[in-house]
Backbone as CSV, one residue per row, in Angstrom:
resi,resn,N_x,N_y,N_z,CA_x,CA_y,CA_z,C_x,C_y,C_z
1,MET,-16.538,-45.922,-51.047,-15.782,-44.597,-51.953,-13.882,-44.196,-51.630
2,LEU,-13.381,-44.336,-50.555,-11.958,-44.707,-50.559,-11.332,-45.347,-50.806
3,GLN,-11.765,-46.367,-51.014,-10.807,-47.024,-51.936,-11.032,-47.160,-53.862
4,SER,-12.134,-46.399,-54.126,-12.078,-44.975,-55.519,-11.254,-44.504,-55.398
5,LEU,-11.592,-42.973,-54.280,-10.481,-41.880,-54.357,-8.646,-43.045,-53.656
6,GLY,-8.894,-43.946,-53.359,-7.388,-43.964,-52.993,-6.749,-43.813,-51.919
7,TRP,-7.496,-43.715,-50.980,-6.517,-42.810,-49.657,-7.233,-44.106,-48.421
8,GLU,-6.235,-43.730,-47.432,-6.582,-44.237,-46.239,-8.110,-43.669,-45.329
9,ILE,-8.236,-44.701,-44.302,-8.764,-44.056,-43.432,-8.289,-42.607,-43.067
10,LEU,-8.987,-41.988,-42.300,-8.689,-40.968,-41.049,-7.770,-41.530,-40.174
11,GLN,-8.999,-42.130,-39.467,-7.557,-43.253,-37.857,-5.943,-43.484,-38.424
12,GLU,-5.837,-43.779,-39.587,-4.298,-43.991,-40.544,-3.901,-42.951,-41.018
13,ARG,-4.284,-42.003,-42.073,-4.078,-40.203,-42.059,-3.177,-39.829,-40.787
14,ARG,-4.675,-39.801,-39.696,-3.583,-39.182,-38.558,-2.546,-39.247,-37.353
15,ARG,-2.814,-41.265,-37.720,-1.436,-41.889,-37.138,-0.379,-41.326,-38.596
16,GLN,-0.251,-40.957,-38.799,0.974,-40.823,-39.795,1.189,-39.472,-40.077
17,VAL,0.204,-38.417,-39.305,0.662,-37.630,-39.402,1.225,-36.889,-38.590
18,LYS,0.413,-37.573,-36.740,1.572,-37.901,-35.353,3.560,-37.631,-35.780
19,VAL,3.182,-39.499,-36.536,4.451,-39.554,-36.660,5.931,-39.243,-37.006
20,VAL,5.076,-38.490,-37.745,5.810,-37.462,-39.227,6.813,-36.223,-38.354
21,MET,5.199,-36.074,-37.192,5.570,-34.797,-36.143,6.227,-35.215,-35.242
22,MET,6.019,-36.392,-35.059,7.076,-36.825,-34.012,8.709,-36.905,-34.142
23,TYR,9.115,-37.423,-35.498,10.558,-37.608,-35.923,10.524,-36.006,-36.670
24,LYS,10.038,-35.081,-37.028,10.061,-33.514,-36.595,10.577,-33.341,-35.719
25,ILE,10.193,-33.617,-34.124,10.158,-32.893,-33.314,11.637,-33.319,-32.999
26,ILE,11.605,-35.261,-32.227,13.302,-35.485,-32.654,14.480,-35.526,-32.992
27,LYS,13.866,-35.254,-34.184,14.887,-34.379,-34.749,15.741,-32.812,-34.996
28,ASN,15.195,-31.689,-33.814,14.905,-30.895,-33.736,14.712,-30.069,-35.142
29,LEU,14.098,-30.266,-35.743,13.426,-29.699,-36.773,12.326,-28.979,-37.132
30,VAL,11.654,-28.875,-36.031,11.179,-27.852,-35.913,10.998,-27.190,-34.266
31,ALA,10.328,-26.408,-34.275,10.607,-24.696,-32.836,9.554,-25.363,-31.322
32,ILE,9.489,-27.143,-31.000,9.087,-27.806,-29.876,10.133,-27.834,-29.086
33,ASP,10.248,-27.852,-27.746,11.260,-27.978,-27.116,10.057,-29.521,-26.158
34,SER,11.189,-30.683,-26.998,10.648,-31.864,-26.283,10.816,-31.957,-24.530
35,SER,11.724,-31.269,-24.508,12.610,-31.517,-23.523,12.138,-32.336,-22.049
36,PRO,10.707,-31.448,-21.922,9.356,-31.644,-20.441,8.553,-33.105,-20.898
37,PHE,8.881,-33.396,-22.431,8.178,-34.690,-22.789,8.165,-36.245,-23.333
38,LEU,9.580,-35.421,-23.249,10.507,-36.880,-24.549,11.658,-37.355,-23.662
39,HIS,11.399,-38.646,-22.800,12.960,-39.219,-22.298,12.937,-40.180,-22.894
40,LEU,14.673,-40.494,-23.427,14.738,-41.507,-23.714,14.923,-42.758,-22.672
41,GLN,14.721,-44.487,-23.278,15.262,-45.098,-22.050,16.955,-45.639,-22.190
42,ASN,16.641,-45.902,-20.796,18.192,-46.040,-20.356,18.580,-47.548,-21.322
43,THR,17.063,-48.050,-21.032,17.552,-49.728,-21.967,17.129,-49.598,-22.850
44,SER,17.661,-50.356,-23.578,16.580,-51.084,-25.138,17.050,-52.279,-25.038
45,THR,15.835,-53.466,-24.440,15.864,-54.676,-25.116,15.584,-55.681,-26.323
46,ARG,14.412,-54.321,-26.382,13.525,-54.583,-28.164,13.358,-53.067,-28.536
47,GLY,13.655,-53.441,-29.684,12.747,-52.607,-30.779,14.531,-51.212,-30.742
48,HIS,14.347,-50.427,-31.387,15.214,-49.496,-31.774,15.184,-48.555,-30.279
49,SER,16.548,-47.833,-30.819,17.772,-47.394,-29.760,17.000,-45.878,-28.772
50,MET,15.956,-45.574,-30.144,15.607,-44.151,-29.852,14.458,-44.476,-29.246
51,ARG,13.940,-44.906,-28.556,12.602,-45.169,-27.853,12.434,-44.381,-26.366
52,ASP,11.029,-44.278,-26.230,10.474,-42.773,-25.241,9.926,-43.342,-23.824
53,ILE,10.400,-43.113,-22.986,9.345,-43.317,-21.720,7.803,-43.292,-22.053
54,GLN,7.193,-43.136,-22.394,5.412,-44.004,-21.956,4.926,-43.184,-20.557
55,PRO,4.202,-41.976,-20.723,4.279,-41.663,-19.793,3.489,-41.606,-18.991
56,TYR,2.774,-41.526,-17.977,1.932,-41.823,-17.063,0.694,-41.204,-17.119
57,CYS,-0.518,-41.754,-17.395,-1.888,-40.530,-17.863,-2.754,-41.700,-17.097
58,ARG,-3.528,-40.692,-16.225,-4.198,-39.686,-15.172,-6.016,-40.526,-15.960
59,THR,-5.975,-39.927,-17.240,-7.465,-39.046,-17.177,-6.964,-39.303,-18.587
60,GLN,-8.448,-39.266,-19.486,-8.493,-40.281,-20.707,-8.040,-38.809,-21.880
61,THR,-8.763,-38.310,-21.091,-7.977,-36.711,-22.377,-6.401,-36.842,-22.350
62,LEU,-6.304,-36.717,-21.084,-4.486,-36.991,-21.835,-4.009,-37.732,-22.418
63,ARG,-4.304,-39.151,-22.053,-4.037,-40.608,-22.776,-4.084,-41.048,-24.076
64,GLU,-4.953,-39.795,-24.564,-5.699,-39.162,-25.970,-4.861,-37.946,-27.022
65,SER,-3.675,-37.498,-26.199,-3.789,-36.370,-26.378,-1.855,-36.478,-27.363
66,PHE,-1.220,-35.561,-27.868,0.079,-35.703,-28.573,0.726,-36.857,-28.057
67,PHE,1.439,-36.261,-27.257,2.372,-36.875,-26.408,2.813,-38.694,-26.607
68,PRO,1.729,-38.878,-25.264,0.916,-39.906,-25.112,0.444,-40.762,-26.109
69,THR,-0.031,-40.611,-27.368,-0.245,-41.345,-29.076,0.768,-41.708,-29.131
70,ALA,1.533,-40.124,-29.973,2.903,-40.891,-30.445,3.611,-41.225,-30.519
71,ILE,4.341,-40.859,-28.534,5.492,-41.940,-27.900,5.356,-43.146,-28.217
72,TYR,3.873,-43.985,-28.249,3.159,-45.488,-28.326,3.011,-45.610,-29.534
73,ILE,2.994,-44.690,-30.688,3.202,-44.657,-31.781,4.966,-45.387,-32.478
74,TRP,5.620,-44.058,-31.979,7.063,-44.136,-32.491,7.931,-45.515,-32.162
75,ASN,7.712,-45.584,-30.478,8.217,-46.665,-29.628,7.466,-48.252,-31.085
76,ASN,6.742,-48.330,-31.901,6.696,-49.432,-32.353,7.075,-49.343,-33.718
77,LEU,7.227,-48.460,-34.093,7.855,-48.116,-35.297,9.725,-48.966,-35.480
78,PRO,9.878,-49.531,-36.876,11.135,-50.704,-36.826,12.228,-50.081,-37.121
79,VAL,13.369,-50.419,-36.854,14.524,-49.322,-37.003,14.913,-48.504,-38.234
80,THR,14.390,-49.196,-39.325,14.867,-49.325,-40.453,13.830,-47.623,-40.795
81,LEU,13.195,-47.300,-39.825,12.255,-46.439,-40.277,12.402,-45.211,-39.646
82,VAL,13.329,-45.651,-38.274,13.098,-44.149,-37.279,14.488,-43.776,-37.769
83,VAL,16.173,-44.540,-38.736,17.418,-43.729,-38.617,16.967,-43.611,-40.258
84,THR,15.803,-42.982,-40.657,16.293,-42.133,-41.765,16.153,-40.664,-41.678
85,PRO,16.872,-40.804,-42.588,17.742,-39.576,-42.713,17.300,-37.719,-43.047
86,THR,16.389,-37.335,-43.611,15.163,-36.749,-44.246,13.736,-37.176,-43.949
87,PRO,13.132,-36.094,-43.593,11.952,-36.064,-43.593,11.190,-36.392,-44.697
88,LYS,11.445,-35.992,-45.366,10.871,-36.559,-47.343,11.509,-38.321,-47.122
89,ALA,12.247,-38.591,-46.948,12.248,-40.310,-46.760,11.540,-40.751,-45.788
90,PHE,12.088,-40.618,-44.411,10.699,-41.442,-43.444,8.898,-41.245,-43.752
91,LYS,8.569,-40.430,-44.413,7.731,-39.926,-45.155,7.155,-41.517,-46.086
92,THR,8.554,-41.724,-46.622,8.173,-42.436,-48.167,8.345,-44.253,-47.611
93,SER,9.274,-44.153,-47.037,8.400,-45.253,-45.780,7.791,-45.192,-44.831
94,LEU,7.141,-44.606,-44.096,6.315,-44.830,-43.487,5.293,-44.985,-44.329
95,ALA,4.615,-44.636,-45.334,3.845,-44.705,-47.126,4.252,-46.085,-47.012
96,THR,4.422,-47.309,-46.516,4.848,-48.728,-47.263,4.954,-49.350,-46.345
97,THR,5.314,-49.055,-44.950,4.697,-49.841,-43.362,3.296,-49.117,-43.193
98,SER,3.426,-50.409,-42.480,1.739,-50.433,-41.357,1.946,-50.471,-39.945
99,LEU,1.065,-49.079,-39.222,1.750,-48.409,-38.415,0.334,-49.386,-37.122
């Protein structure tokens, strides 16, 4: 049914929504204070320069919450996707990229 409608599976759609919200938070396009949650890595040996430190999570509930999962997805994005100038361009580029 998903193929006939042209939809992606729910898990993939949730990942895309999370990473779009993460983009908006990092670019200060929403009124969410990211300072308690996001901390840029000082060194960048692999990936892009906007990588955040993955928080340590003791419980499964915290591990599956928004910021830990969104940071993991964000850190694995290609450089060309992270530096897109607008949310619309980001969404368009994200549609052609597999997460």
